[in-house]
PDB file of N, CA, C and O in Angstrom:
ATOM      1  N   MET A   1     -47.922  16.218-132.588  1.00  0.00           N
ATOM      2  CA  MET A   1     -48.059  17.630-132.895  1.00  0.00           C
ATOM      3  C   MET A   1     -49.392  17.847-133.576  1.00  0.00           C
ATOM      4  O   MET A   1     -49.805  17.060-134.427  1.00  0.00           O
ATOM      5  N   GLY A   2     -50.043  18.894-133.205  1.00  0.00           N
ATOM      6  CA  GLY A   2     -51.332  19.156-133.797  1.00  0.00           C
ATOM      7  C   GLY A   2     -51.593  20.635-133.947  1.00  0.00           C
ATOM      8  O   GLY A   2     -50.684  21.464-133.921  1.00  0.00           O
ATOM      9  N   LEU A   3     -52.865  20.935-134.105  1.00  0.00           N
ATOM     10  CA  LEU A   3     -53.289  22.302-134.350  1.00  0.00           C
ATOM     11  C   LEU A   3     -52.882  23.245-133.221  1.00  0.00           C
ATOM     12  O   LEU A   3     -52.470  24.378-133.471  1.00  0.00           O
ATOM     13  N   ARG A   4     -52.997  22.781-131.989  1.00  0.00           N
ATOM     14  CA  ARG A   4     -52.627  23.641-130.855  1.00  0.00           C
ATOM     15  C   ARG A   4     -51.141  24.002-130.907  1.00  0.00           C
ATOM     16  O   ARG A   4     -50.773  25.148-130.649  1.00  0.00           O
ATOM     17  N   THR A   5     -50.299  23.044-131.235  1.00  0.00           N
ATOM     18  CA  THR A   5     -48.864  23.305-131.337  1.00  0.00           C
ATOM     19  C   THR A   5     -48.586  24.325-132.430  1.00  0.00           C
ATOM     20  O   THR A   5     -47.795  25.246-132.230  1.00  0.00           O
ATOM     21  N   ILE A   6     -49.224  24.170-133.573  1.00  0.00           N
ATOM     22  CA  ILE A   6     -49.032  25.111-134.678  1.00  0.00           C
ATOM     23  C   ILE A   6     -49.500  26.502-134.262  1.00  0.00           C
ATOM     24  O   ILE A   6     -48.834  27.493-134.559  1.00  0.00           O
ATOM     25  N   ALA A   7     -50.637  26.581-133.580  1.00  0.00           N
ATOM     26  CA  ALA A   7     -51.138  27.877-133.110  1.00  0.00           C
ATOM     27  C   ALA A   7     -50.143  28.527-132.147  1.00  0.00           C
ATOM     28  O   ALA A   7     -49.927  29.738-132.203  1.00  0.00           O
ATOM     29  N   ASP A   8     -49.542  27.736-131.273  1.00  0.00           N
ATOM     30  CA  ASP A   8     -48.532  28.268-130.347  1.00  0.00           C
ATOM     31  C   ASP A   8     -47.336  28.833-131.111  1.00  0.00           C
ATOM     32  O   ASP A   8     -46.817  29.893-130.760  1.00  0.00           O
ATOM     33  N   HIS A   9     -46.902  28.133-132.147  1.00  0.00           N
ATOM     34  CA  HIS A   9     -45.769  28.605-132.948  1.00  0.00           C
ATOM     35  C   HIS A   9     -46.131  29.894-133.690  1.00  0.00           C
ATOM     36  O   HIS A   9     -45.305  30.800-133.797  1.00  0.00           O
ATOM     37  N   ILE A  10     -47.351  29.976-134.196  1.00  0.00           N
ATOM     38  CA  ILE A  10     -47.780  31.187-134.897  1.00  0.00           C
ATOM     39  C   ILE A  10     -47.805  32.376-133.935  1.00  0.00           C
ATOM     40  O   ILE A  10     -47.413  33.481-134.307  1.00  0.00           O
ATOM     41  N   MET A  11     -48.257  32.158-132.717  1.00  0.00           N
ATOM     42  CA  MET A  11     -48.246  33.238-131.725  1.00  0.00           C
ATOM     43  C   MET A  11     -46.809  33.670-131.418  1.00  0.00           C
ATOM     44  O   MET A  11     -46.548  34.859-131.239  1.00  0.00           O
ATOM     45  N   ASP A  12     -45.888  32.723-131.358  1.00  0.00           N
ATOM     46  CA  ASP A  12     -44.480  33.048-131.127  1.00  0.00           C
ATOM     47  C   ASP A  12     -43.940  33.900-132.274  1.00  0.00           C
ATOM     48  O   ASP A  12     -43.213  34.867-132.046  1.00  0.00           O
ATOM     49  N   ILE A  13     -44.296  33.539-133.504  1.00  0.00           N
ATOM     50  CA  ILE A  13     -43.860  34.300-134.679  1.00  0.00           C
ATOM     51  C   ILE A  13     -44.414  35.722-134.608  1.00  0.00           C
ATOM     52  O   ILE A  13     -43.700  36.683-134.896  1.00  0.00           O
ATOM     53  N   ALA A  14     -45.681  35.856-134.225  1.00  0.00           N
ATOM     54  CA  ALA A  14     -46.303  37.181-134.108  1.00  0.00           C
ATOM     55  C   ALA A  14     -45.602  38.019-133.035  1.00  0.00           C
ATOM     56  O   ALA A  14     -45.358  39.208-133.238  1.00  0.00           O
ATOM     57  N   GLN A  15     -45.285  37.412-131.911  1.00  0.00           N
ATOM     58  CA  GLN A  15     -44.577  38.136-130.846  1.00  0.00           C
ATOM     59  C   GLN A  15     -43.188  38.571-131.311  1.00  0.00           C
ATOM     60  O   GLN A  15     -42.733  39.665-130.979  1.00  0.00           O
ATOM     61  N   ASN A  16     -42.522  37.720-132.073  1.00  0.00           N
ATOM     62  CA  ASN A  16     -41.206  38.080-132.602  1.00  0.00           C
ATOM     63  C   ASN A  16     -41.317  39.224-133.606  1.00  0.00           C
ATOM     64  O   ASN A  16     -40.423  40.066-133.686  1.00  0.00           O
ATOM     65  N   ALA A  17     -42.410  39.258-134.373  1.00  0.00           N
ATOM     66  CA  ALA A  17     -42.622  40.353-135.323  1.00  0.00           C
ATOM     67  C   ALA A  17     -42.731  41.684-134.581  1.00  0.00           C
ATOM     68  O   ALA A  17     -42.188  42.693-135.028  1.00  0.00           O
ATOM     69  N   VAL A  18     -43.428  41.684-133.457  1.00  0.00           N
ATOM     70  CA  VAL A  18     -43.547  42.900-132.645  1.00  0.00           C
ATOM     71  C   VAL A  18     -42.169  43.322-132.138  1.00  0.00           C
ATOM     72  O   VAL A  18     -41.828  44.504-132.177  1.00  0.00           O
ATOM     73  N   LYS A  19     -41.382  42.363-131.665  1.00  0.00           N
ATOM     74  CA  LYS A  19     -40.034  42.674-131.174  1.00  0.00           C
ATOM     75  C   LYS A  19     -39.153  43.239-132.287  1.00  0.00           C
ATOM     76  O   LYS A  19     -38.223  44.001-132.025  1.00  0.00           O
ATOM     77  N   ALA A  20     -39.456  42.856-133.538  1.00  0.00           N
ATOM     78  CA  ALA A  20     -38.675  43.330-134.680  1.00  0.00           C
ATOM     79  C   ALA A  20     -39.194  44.660-135.223  1.00  0.00           C
ATOM     80  O   ALA A  20     -38.623  45.210-136.165  1.00  0.00           O
ATOM     81  N   GLY A  21     -40.273  45.180-134.633  1.00  0.00           N
ATOM     82  CA  GLY A  21     -40.751  46.497-135.042  1.00  0.00           C
ATOM     83  C   GLY A  21     -42.115  46.553-135.692  1.00  0.00           C
ATOM     84  O   GLY A  21     -42.564  47.639-136.058  1.00  0.00           O
ATOM     85  N   ALA A  22     -42.789  45.435-135.851  1.00  0.00           N
ATOM     86  CA  ALA A  22     -44.125  45.446-136.458  1.00  0.00           C
ATOM     87  C   ALA A  22     -45.119  46.134-135.527  1.00  0.00           C
ATOM     88  O   ALA A  22     -45.095  45.933-134.313  1.00  0.00           O
ATOM     89  N   LYS A  23     -45.984  46.940-136.109  1.00  0.00           N
ATOM     90  CA  LYS A  23     -47.048  47.600-135.346  1.00  0.00           C
ATOM     91  C   LYS A  23     -48.386  46.896-135.565  1.00  0.00           C
ATOM     92  O   LYS A  23     -49.240  46.879-134.679  1.00  0.00           O
ATOM     93  N   ASN A  24     -48.556  46.324-136.737  1.00  0.00           N
ATOM     94  CA  ASN A  24     -49.809  45.642-137.088  1.00  0.00           C
ATOM     95  C   ASN A  24     -49.514  44.228-137.554  1.00  0.00           C
ATOM     96  O   ASN A  24     -48.663  44.011-138.416  1.00  0.00           O
ATOM     97  N   ILE A  25     -50.218  43.276-136.983  1.00  0.00           N
ATOM     98  CA  ILE A  25     -50.073  41.874-137.370  1.00  0.00           C
ATOM     99  C   ILE A  25     -51.459  41.332-137.662  1.00  0.00           C
ATOM    100  O   ILE A  25     -52.393  41.536-136.886  1.00  0.00           O
ATOM    101  N   ARG A  26     -51.586  40.643-138.781  1.00  0.00           N
ATOM    102  CA  ARG A  26     -52.855  40.017-139.148  1.00  0.00           C
ATOM    103  C   ARG A  26     -52.628  38.518-139.274  1.00  0.00           C
ATOM    104  O   ARG A  26     -51.676  38.072-139.914  1.00  0.00           O
ATOM    105  N   ILE A  27     -53.504  37.759-138.665  1.00  0.00           N
ATOM    106  CA  ILE A  27     -53.446  36.303-138.766  1.00  0.00           C
ATOM    107  C   ILE A  27     -54.763  35.847-139.365  1.00  0.00           C
ATOM    108  O   ILE A  27     -55.827  36.078-138.791  1.00  0.00           O
ATOM    109  N   TYR A  28     -54.691  35.200-140.515  1.00  0.00           N
ATOM    110  CA  TYR A  28     -55.871  34.689-141.199  1.00  0.00           C
ATOM    111  C   TYR A  28     -55.842  33.166-141.156  1.00  0.00           C
ATOM    112  O   TYR A  28     -54.785  32.548-141.274  1.00  0.00           O
ATOM    113  N   ILE A  29     -56.997  32.586-140.990  1.00  0.00           N
ATOM    114  CA  ILE A  29     -57.125  31.131-141.076  1.00  0.00           C
ATOM    115  C   ILE A  29     -58.226  30.848-142.079  1.00  0.00           C
ATOM    116  O   ILE A  29     -59.348  31.334-141.940  1.00  0.00           O
ATOM    117  N   GLU A  30     -57.899  30.058-143.092  1.00  0.00           N
ATOM    118  CA  GLU A  30     -58.854  29.720-144.142  1.00  0.00           C
ATOM    119  C   GLU A  30     -59.003  28.206-144.205  1.00  0.00           C
ATOM    120  O   GLU A  30     -58.011  27.477-144.229  1.00  0.00           O
ATOM    121  N   GLU A  31     -60.240  27.739-144.233  1.00  0.00           N
ATOM    122  CA  GLU A  31     -60.487  26.308-144.394  1.00  0.00           C
ATOM    123  C   GLU A  31     -60.629  26.022-145.880  1.00  0.00           C
ATOM    124  O   GLU A  31     -61.457  26.620-146.568  1.00  0.00           O
ATOM    125  N   ILE A  32     -59.818  25.110-146.357  1.00  0.00           N
ATOM    126  CA  ILE A  32     -59.807  24.734-147.766  1.00  0.00           C
ATOM    127  C   ILE A  32     -60.379  23.328-147.868  1.00  0.00           C
ATOM    128  O   ILE A  32     -60.074  22.481-147.028  1.00  0.00           O
ATOM    129  N   PRO A  33     -61.206  23.059-148.882  1.00  0.00           N
ATOM    130  CA  PRO A  33     -61.770  21.712-149.015  1.00  0.00           C
ATOM    131  C   PRO A  33     -60.682  20.636-148.981  1.00  0.00           C
ATOM    132  O   PRO A  33     -59.607  20.801-149.557  1.00  0.00           O
ATOM    133  N   GLY A  34     -60.982  19.544-148.300  1.00  0.00           N
ATOM    134  CA  GLY A  34     -60.032  18.445-148.162  1.00  0.00           C
ATOM    135  C   GLY A  34     -59.365  18.448-146.803  1.00  0.00           C
ATOM    136  O   GLY A  34     -58.265  17.918-146.643  1.00  0.00           O
ATOM    137  N   LYS A  35     -60.027  19.044-145.821  1.00  0.00           N
ATOM    138  CA  LYS A  35     -59.505  19.095-144.444  1.00  0.00           C
ATOM    139  C   LYS A  35     -58.154  19.798-144.360  1.00  0.00           C
ATOM    140  O   LYS A  35     -57.230  19.326-143.698  1.00  0.00           O
ATOM    141  N   ILE A  36     -58.061  20.928-145.042  1.00  0.00           N
ATOM    142  CA  ILE A  36     -56.830  21.711-145.053  1.00  0.00           C
ATOM    143  C   ILE A  36     -57.101  23.064-144.408  1.00  0.00           C
ATOM    144  O   ILE A  36     -58.109  23.709-144.698  1.00  0.00           O
ATOM    145  N   LEU A  37     -56.199  23.485-143.536  1.00  0.00           N
ATOM    146  CA  LEU A  37     -56.254  24.825-142.965  1.00  0.00           C
ATOM    147  C   LEU A  37     -55.059  25.613-143.481  1.00  0.00           C
ATOM    148  O   LEU A  37     -53.920  25.149-143.436  1.00  0.00           O
ATOM    149  N   LYS A  38     -55.340  26.803-143.965  1.00  0.00           N
ATOM    150  CA  LYS A  38     -54.281  27.689-144.440  1.00  0.00           C
ATOM    151  C   LYS A  38     -54.155  28.831-143.437  1.00  0.00           C
ATOM    152  O   LYS A  38     -55.125  29.540-143.166  1.00  0.00           O
ATOM    153  N   PHE A  39     -52.957  29.004-142.890  1.00  0.00           N
ATOM    154  CA  PHE A  39     -52.677  30.086-141.957  1.00  0.00           C
ATOM    155  C   PHE A  39     -51.831  31.127-142.682  1.00  0.00           C
ATOM    156  O   PHE A  39     -50.831  30.787-143.315  1.00  0.00           O
ATOM    157  N   VAL A  40     -52.224  32.372-142.593  1.00  0.00           N
ATOM    158  CA  VAL A  40     -51.448  33.463-143.169  1.00  0.00           C
ATOM    159  C   VAL A  40     -51.149  34.456-142.057  1.00  0.00           C
ATOM    160  O   VAL A  40     -52.052  34.909-141.354  1.00  0.00           O
ATOM    161  N   VAL A  41     -49.880  34.785-141.906  1.00  0.00           N
ATOM    162  CA  VAL A  41     -49.465  35.787-140.929  1.00  0.00           C
ATOM    163  C   VAL A  41     -48.823  36.928-141.710  1.00  0.00           C
ATOM    164  O   VAL A  41     -47.849  36.727-142.434  1.00  0.00           O
ATOM    165  N   GLU A  42     -49.377  38.123-141.555  1.00  0.00           N
ATOM    166  CA  GLU A  42     -48.852  39.310-142.228  1.00  0.00           C
ATOM    167  C   GLU A  42     -48.514  40.353-141.173  1.00  0.00           C
ATOM    168  O   GLU A  42     -49.207  40.482-140.164  1.00  0.00           O
ATOM    169  N   ASP A  43     -47.435  41.097-141.420  1.00  0.00           N
ATOM    170  CA  ASP A  43     -47.118  42.195-140.509  1.00  0.00           C
ATOM    171  C   ASP A  43     -46.492  43.335-141.299  1.00  0.00           C
ATOM    172  O   ASP A  43     -46.116  43.176-142.460  1.00  0.00           O
ATOM    173  N   ASP A  44     -46.389  44.476-140.651  1.00  0.00           N
ATOM    174  CA  ASP A  44     -45.804  45.653-141.291  1.00  0.00           C
ATOM    175  C   ASP A  44     -44.398  45.940-140.757  1.00  0.00           C
ATOM    176  O   ASP A  44     -43.949  47.086-140.733  1.00  0.00           O
ATOM    177  N   GLY A  45     -43.726  44.889-140.337  1.00  0.00           N
ATOM    178  CA  GLY A  45     -42.359  45.027-139.841  1.00  0.00           C
ATOM    179  C   GLY A  45     -41.383  45.289-140.970  1.00  0.00           C
ATOM    180  O   GLY A  45     -41.784  45.388-142.129  1.00  0.00           O
ATOM    181  N   PRO A  46     -40.103  45.402-140.642  1.00  0.00           N
ATOM    182  CA  PRO A  46     -39.092  45.752-141.634  1.00  0.00           C
ATOM    183  C   PRO A  46     -38.807  44.651-142.658  1.00  0.00           C
ATOM    184  O   PRO A  46     -38.161  44.917-143.672  1.00  0.00           O
ATOM    185  N   GLY A  47     -39.265  43.442-142.420  1.00  0.00           N
ATOM    186  CA  GLY A  47     -39.022  42.348-143.359  1.00  0.00           C
ATOM    187  C   GLY A  47     -37.628  41.766-143.212  1.00  0.00           C
ATOM    188  O   GLY A  47     -36.877  42.135-142.309  1.00  0.00           O
ATOM    189  N   MET A  48     -37.296  40.856-144.107  1.00  0.00           N
ATOM    190  CA  MET A  48     -35.998  40.186-144.072  1.00  0.00           C
ATOM    191  C   MET A  48     -35.350  40.282-145.442  1.00  0.00           C
ATOM    192  O   MET A  48     -36.026  40.198-146.468  1.00  0.00           O
ATOM    193  N   ASP A  49     -34.038  40.459-145.452  1.00  0.00           N
ATOM    194  CA  ASP A  49     -33.328  40.465-146.726  1.00  0.00           C
ATOM    195  C   ASP A  49     -33.155  39.026-147.213  1.00  0.00           C
ATOM    196  O   ASP A  49     -33.444  38.077-146.484  1.00  0.00           O
ATOM    197  N   GLU A  50     -32.686  38.876-148.442  1.00  0.00           N
ATOM    198  CA  GLU A  50     -32.553  37.542-149.046  1.00  0.00           C
ATOM    199  C   GLU A  50     -31.618  36.635-148.246  1.00  0.00           C
ATOM    200  O   GLU A  50     -31.883  35.441-148.107  1.00  0.00           O
ATOM    201  N   GLY A  51     -30.541  37.189-147.726  1.00  0.00           N
ATOM    202  CA  GLY A  51     -29.601  36.391-146.935  1.00  0.00           C
ATOM    203  C   GLY A  51     -30.247  35.831-145.683  1.00  0.00           C
ATOM    204  O   GLY A  51     -30.030  34.673-145.326  1.00  0.00           O
ATOM    205  N   THR A  52     -31.042  36.656-145.019  1.00  0.00           N
ATOM    206  CA  THR A  52     -31.745  36.206-143.818  1.00  0.00           C
ATOM    207  C   THR A  52     -32.792  35.168-144.179  1.00  0.00           C
ATOM    208  O   THR A  52     -32.901  34.134-143.519  1.00  0.00           O
ATOM    209  N   LEU A  53     -33.571  35.442-145.235  1.00  0.00           N
ATOM    210  CA  LEU A  53     -34.611  34.491-145.658  1.00  0.00           C
ATOM    211  C   LEU A  53     -34.040  33.112-145.956  1.00  0.00           C
ATOM    212  O   LEU A  53     -34.687  32.098-145.693  1.00  0.00           O
ATOM    213  N   SER A  54     -32.825  33.074-146.505  1.00  0.00           N
ATOM    214  CA  SER A  54     -32.229  31.782-146.862  1.00  0.00           C
ATOM    215  C   SER A  54     -31.807  30.968-145.637  1.00  0.00           C
ATOM    216  O   SER A  54     -31.519  29.778-145.757  1.00  0.00           O
ATOM    217  N   LYS A  55     -31.769  31.605-144.452  1.00  0.00           N
ATOM    218  CA  LYS A  55     -31.289  30.924-143.250  1.00  0.00           C
ATOM    219  C   LYS A  55     -32.349  30.737-142.169  1.00  0.00           C
ATOM    220  O   LYS A  55     -32.064  30.119-141.144  1.00  0.00           O
ATOM    221  N   VAL A  56     -33.563  31.252-142.365  1.00  0.00           N
ATOM    222  CA  VAL A  56     -34.536  31.299-141.262  1.00  0.00           C
ATOM    223  C   VAL A  56     -34.960  29.939-140.725  1.00  0.00           C
ATOM    224  O   VAL A  56     -35.445  29.858-139.597  1.00  0.00           O
ATOM    225  N   PHE A  57     -34.794  28.882-141.489  1.00  0.00           N
ATOM    226  CA  PHE A  57     -35.183  27.563-140.992  1.00  0.00           C
ATOM    227  C   PHE A  57     -34.020  26.823-140.320  1.00  0.00           C
ATOM    228  O   PHE A  57     -34.185  25.689-139.869  1.00  0.00           O
ATOM    229  N   ASP A  58     -32.860  27.455-140.253  1.00  0.00           N
ATOM    230  CA  ASP A  58     -31.708  26.901-139.538  1.00  0.00           C
ATOM    231  C   ASP A  58     -31.890  27.213-138.052  1.00  0.00           C
ATOM    232  O   ASP A  58     -31.909  28.385-137.676  1.00  0.00           O
ATOM    233  N   PRO A  59     -32.025  26.196-137.202  1.00  0.00           N
ATOM    234  CA  PRO A  59     -32.286  26.463-135.785  1.00  0.00           C
ATOM    235  C   PRO A  59     -31.144  27.178-135.061  1.00  0.00           C
ATOM    236  O   PRO A  59     -31.341  27.691-133.959  1.00  0.00           O
ATOM    237  N   PHE A  60     -29.963  27.218-135.660  1.00  0.00           N
ATOM    238  CA  PHE A  60     -28.828  27.877-135.016  1.00  0.00           C
ATOM    239  C   PHE A  60     -28.593  29.284-135.553  1.00  0.00           C
ATOM    240  O   PHE A  60     -27.613  29.934-135.189  1.00  0.00           O
ATOM    241  N   PHE A  61     -29.485  29.755-136.412  1.00  0.00           N
ATOM    242  CA  PHE A  61     -29.384  31.108-136.962  1.00  0.00           C
ATOM    243  C   PHE A  61     -30.330  32.033-136.208  1.00  0.00           C
ATOM    244  O   PHE A  61     -31.476  31.672-135.938  1.00  0.00           O
ATOM    245  N   THR A  62     -29.854  33.210-135.873  1.00  0.00           N
ATOM    246  CA  THR A  62     -30.707  34.236-135.272  1.00  0.00           C
ATOM    247  C   THR A  62     -30.194  35.603-135.681  1.00  0.00           C
ATOM    248  O   THR A  62     -29.001  35.781-135.924  1.00  0.00           O
ATOM    249  N   THR A  63     -31.089  36.558-135.754  1.00  0.00           N
ATOM    250  CA  THR A  63     -30.699  37.940-136.037  1.00  0.00           C
ATOM    251  C   THR A  63     -30.507  38.718-134.741  1.00  0.00           C
ATOM    252  O   THR A  63     -30.106  39.881-134.761  1.00  0.00           O
ATOM    253  N   ARG A  64     -30.789  38.080-133.635  1.00  0.00           N
ATOM    254  CA  ARG A  64     -30.654  38.745-132.333  1.00  0.00           C
ATOM    255  C   ARG A  64     -29.209  38.707-131.845  1.00  0.00           C
ATOM    256  O   ARG A  64     -28.385  37.946-132.352  1.00  0.00           O
ATOM    257  N   ASP A  65     -28.928  39.529-130.868  1.00  0.00           N
ATOM    258  CA  ASP A  65     -27.601  39.588-130.255  1.00  0.00           C
ATOM    259  C   ASP A  65     -27.253  38.207-129.702  1.00  0.00           C
ATOM    260  O   ASP A  65     -27.989  37.685-128.865  1.00  0.00           O
ATOM    261  N   PRO A  66     -26.142  37.597-130.152  1.00  0.00           N
ATOM    262  CA  PRO A  66     -25.791  36.243-129.690  1.00  0.00           C
ATOM    263  C   PRO A  66     -25.535  36.155-128.186  1.00  0.00           C
ATOM    264  O   PRO A  66     -25.584  35.064-127.617  1.00  0.00           O
ATOM    265  N   LYS A  67     -25.266  37.281-127.539  1.00  0.00           N
ATOM    266  CA  LYS A  67     -25.094  37.263-126.086  1.00  0.00           C
ATOM    267  C   LYS A  67     -26.432  37.067-125.384  1.00  0.00           C
ATOM    268  O   LYS A  67     -26.488  36.585-124.253  1.00  0.00           O
ATOM    269  N   VAL A  68     -27.510  37.447-126.072  1.00  0.00           N
ATOM    270  CA  VAL A  68     -28.850  37.340-125.497  1.00  0.00           C
ATOM    271  C   VAL A  68     -29.511  36.022-125.895  1.00  0.00           C
ATOM    272  O   VAL A  68     -30.107  35.336-125.064  1.00  0.00           O
ATOM    273  N   ARG A  69     -29.399  35.680-127.171  1.00  0.00           N
ATOM    274  CA  ARG A  69     -30.060  34.471-127.668  1.00  0.00           C
ATOM    275  C   ARG A  69     -29.222  33.887-128.786  1.00  0.00           C
ATOM    276  O   ARG A  69     -28.922  34.576-129.761  1.00  0.00           O
ATOM    277  N   LYS A  70     -28.840  32.629-128.658  1.00  0.00           N
ATOM    278  CA  LYS A  70     -27.940  32.011-129.628  1.00  0.00           C
ATOM    279  C   LYS A  70     -28.659  31.210-130.695  1.00  0.00           C
ATOM    280  O   LYS A  70     -28.043  30.812-131.684  1.00  0.00           O
ATOM    281  N   VAL A  71     -29.932  30.969-130.518  1.00  0.00           N
ATOM    282  CA  VAL A  71     -30.683  30.191-131.503  1.00  0.00           C
ATOM    283  C   VAL A  71     -31.964  30.924-131.852  1.00  0.00           C
ATOM    284  O   VAL A  71     -32.444  31.765-131.092  1.00  0.00           O
ATOM    285  N   GLY A  72     -32.507  30.595-133.006  1.00  0.00           N
ATOM    286  CA  GLY A  72     -33.794  31.128-133.426  1.00  0.00           C
ATOM    287  C   GLY A  72     -34.677  29.956-133.788  1.00  0.00           C
ATOM    288  O   GLY A  72     -34.610  29.448-134.907  1.00  0.00           O
ATOM    289  N   LEU A  73     -35.492  29.526-132.868  1.00  0.00           N
ATOM    290  CA  LEU A  73     -36.236  28.280-133.071  1.00  0.00           C
ATOM    291  C   LEU A  73     -37.675  28.466-133.530  1.00  0.00           C
ATOM    292  O   LEU A  73     -38.336  27.479-133.854  1.00  0.00           O
ATOM    293  N   GLY A  74     -38.184  29.692-133.571  1.00  0.00           N
ATOM    294  CA  GLY A  74     -39.587  29.902-133.914  1.00  0.00           C
ATOM    295  C   GLY A  74     -39.978  29.327-135.266  1.00  0.00           C
ATOM    296  O   GLY A  74     -40.880  28.493-135.348  1.00  0.00           O
ATOM    297  N   LEU A  75     -39.314  29.761-136.317  1.00  0.00           N
ATOM    298  CA  LEU A  75     -39.661  29.266-137.651  1.00  0.00           C
ATOM    299  C   LEU A  75     -39.268  27.808-137.864  1.00  0.00           C
ATOM    300  O   LEU A  75     -40.039  27.078-138.487  1.00  0.00           O
ATOM    301  N   PRO A  76     -38.113  27.337-137.383  1.00  0.00           N
ATOM    302  CA  PRO A  76     -37.829  25.906-137.523  1.00  0.00           C
ATOM    303  C   PRO A  76     -38.875  25.020-136.838  1.00  0.00           C
ATOM    304  O   PRO A  76     -39.264  23.987-137.383  1.00  0.00           O
ATOM    305  N   PHE A  77     -39.333  25.422-135.641  1.00  0.00           N
ATOM    306  CA  PHE A  77     -40.362  24.630-134.957  1.00  0.00           C
ATOM    307  C   PHE A  77     -41.686  24.687-135.700  1.00  0.00           C
ATOM    308  O   PHE A  77     -42.384  23.677-135.795  1.00  0.00           O
ATOM    309  N   LEU A  78     -42.045  25.857-136.230  1.00  0.00           N
ATOM    310  CA  LEU A  78     -43.282  25.966-137.010  1.00  0.00           C
ATOM    311  C   LEU A  78     -43.208  25.056-138.236  1.00  0.00           C
ATOM    312  O   LEU A  78     -44.163  24.342-138.540  1.00  0.00           O
ATOM    313  N   LYS A  79     -42.084  25.082-138.931  1.00  0.00           N
ATOM    314  CA  LYS A  79     -41.900  24.231-140.118  1.00  0.00           C
ATOM    315  C   LYS A  79     -42.008  22.757-139.744  1.00  0.00           C
ATOM    316  O   LYS A  79     -42.674  21.988-140.437  1.00  0.00           O
ATOM    317  N   GLN A  80     -41.357  22.360-138.652  1.00  0.00           N
ATOM    318  CA  GLN A  80     -41.405  20.966-138.212  1.00  0.00           C
ATOM    319  C   GLN A  80     -42.840  20.547-137.891  1.00  0.00           C
ATOM    320  O   GLN A  80     -43.269  19.462-138.282  1.00  0.00           O
ATOM    321  N   SER A  81     -43.575  21.393-137.190  1.00  0.00           N
ATOM    322  CA  SER A  81     -44.962  21.069-136.833  1.00  0.00           C
ATOM    323  C   SER A  81     -45.850  20.996-138.065  1.00  0.00           C
ATOM    324  O   SER A  81     -46.691  20.104-138.178  1.00  0.00           O
ATOM    325  N   ALA A  82     -45.664  21.929-138.984  1.00  0.00           N
ATOM    326  CA  ALA A  82     -46.461  21.916-140.210  1.00  0.00           C
ATOM    327  C   ALA A  82     -46.195  20.644-141.009  1.00  0.00           C
ATOM    328  O   ALA A  82     -47.131  19.999-141.481  1.00  0.00           O
ATOM    329  N   GLU A  83     -44.934  20.287-141.161  1.00  0.00           N
ATOM    330  CA  GLU A  83     -44.586  19.086-141.927  1.00  0.00           C
ATOM    331  C   GLU A  83     -45.072  17.817-141.237  1.00  0.00           C
ATOM    332  O   GLU A  83     -45.428  16.849-141.909  1.00  0.00           O
ATOM    333  N   ALA A  84     -45.092  17.807-139.902  1.00  0.00           N
ATOM    334  CA  ALA A  84     -45.570  16.633-139.163  1.00  0.00           C
ATOM    335  C   ALA A  84     -47.061  16.394-139.382  1.00  0.00           C
ATOM    336  O   ALA A  84     -47.553  15.283-139.186  1.00  0.00           O
ATOM    337  N   THR A  85     -47.777  17.443-139.789  1.00  0.00           N
ATOM    338  CA  THR A  85     -49.212  17.300-140.050  1.00  0.00           C
ATOM    339  C   THR A  85     -49.513  17.282-141.549  1.00  0.00           C
ATOM    340  O   THR A  85     -50.664  17.432-141.958  1.00  0.00           O
ATOM    341  N   GLY A  86     -48.470  17.098-142.364  1.00  0.00           N
ATOM    342  CA  GLY A  86     -48.662  17.025-143.810  1.00  0.00           C
ATOM    343  C   GLY A  86     -48.680  18.377-144.493  1.00  0.00           C
ATOM    344  O   GLY A  86     -49.069  18.474-145.657  1.00  0.00           O
ATOM    345  N   GLY A  87     -48.268  19.422-143.793  1.00  0.00           N
ATOM    346  CA  GLY A  87     -48.292  20.769-144.354  1.00  0.00           C
ATOM    347  C   GLY A  87     -46.911  21.288-144.684  1.00  0.00           C
ATOM    348  O   GLY A  87     -45.941  20.533-144.751  1.00  0.00           O
ATOM    349  N   TYR A  88     -46.842  22.584-144.888  1.00  0.00           N
ATOM    350  CA  TYR A  88     -45.574  23.229-145.212  1.00  0.00           C
ATOM    351  C   TYR A  88     -45.634  24.693-144.793  1.00  0.00           C
ATOM    352  O   TYR A  88     -46.699  25.212-144.461  1.00  0.00           O
ATOM    353  N   VAL A  89     -44.488  25.344-144.814  1.00  0.00           N
ATOM    354  CA  VAL A  89     -44.381  26.766-144.501  1.00  0.00           C
ATOM    355  C   VAL A  89     -43.784  27.462-145.712  1.00  0.00           C
ATOM    356  O   VAL A  89     -42.796  27.000-146.282  1.00  0.00           O
ATOM    357  N   LYS A  90     -44.387  28.568-146.095  1.00  0.00           N
ATOM    358  CA  LYS A  90     -43.897  29.358-147.228  1.00  0.00           C
ATOM    359  C   LYS A  90     -43.756  30.802-146.758  1.00  0.00           C
ATOM    360  O   LYS A  90     -44.683  31.353-146.162  1.00  0.00           O
ATOM    361  N   LEU A  91     -42.619  31.413-147.019  1.00  0.00           N
ATOM    362  CA  LEU A  91     -42.376  32.801-146.625  1.00  0.00           C
ATOM    363  C   LEU A  91     -42.308  33.687-147.851  1.00  0.00           C
ATOM    364  O   LEU A  91     -41.814  33.287-148.905  1.00  0.00           O
ATOM    365  N   LYS A  92     -42.817  34.903-147.692  1.00  0.00           N
ATOM    366  CA  LYS A  92     -42.726  35.899-148.776  1.00  0.00           C
ATOM    367  C   LYS A  92     -42.150  37.172-148.220  1.00  0.00           C
ATOM    368  O   LYS A  92     -41.983  38.146-148.954  1.00  0.00           O
TER     369      LYS A  92
END
């Protein structure tokens, strides 16, 4: 897993934000000394309540209609890719 995989996951997250109602999405990439890249994704969507936030890394949790999609793999895959490269994912 590398940078391309992480970029693919970030694009998936951005597309999901649009599906959830976001009109504006900003993706920032900052190079930090020590060969570190910081990715920030911001949107103006409705956000998530505390209950949803506590479950977003569970691959079997989704806020979508279970008849349409039974899993939510975007954030779990992003977290896995970030951790595989020595990074982490933080949500606000």
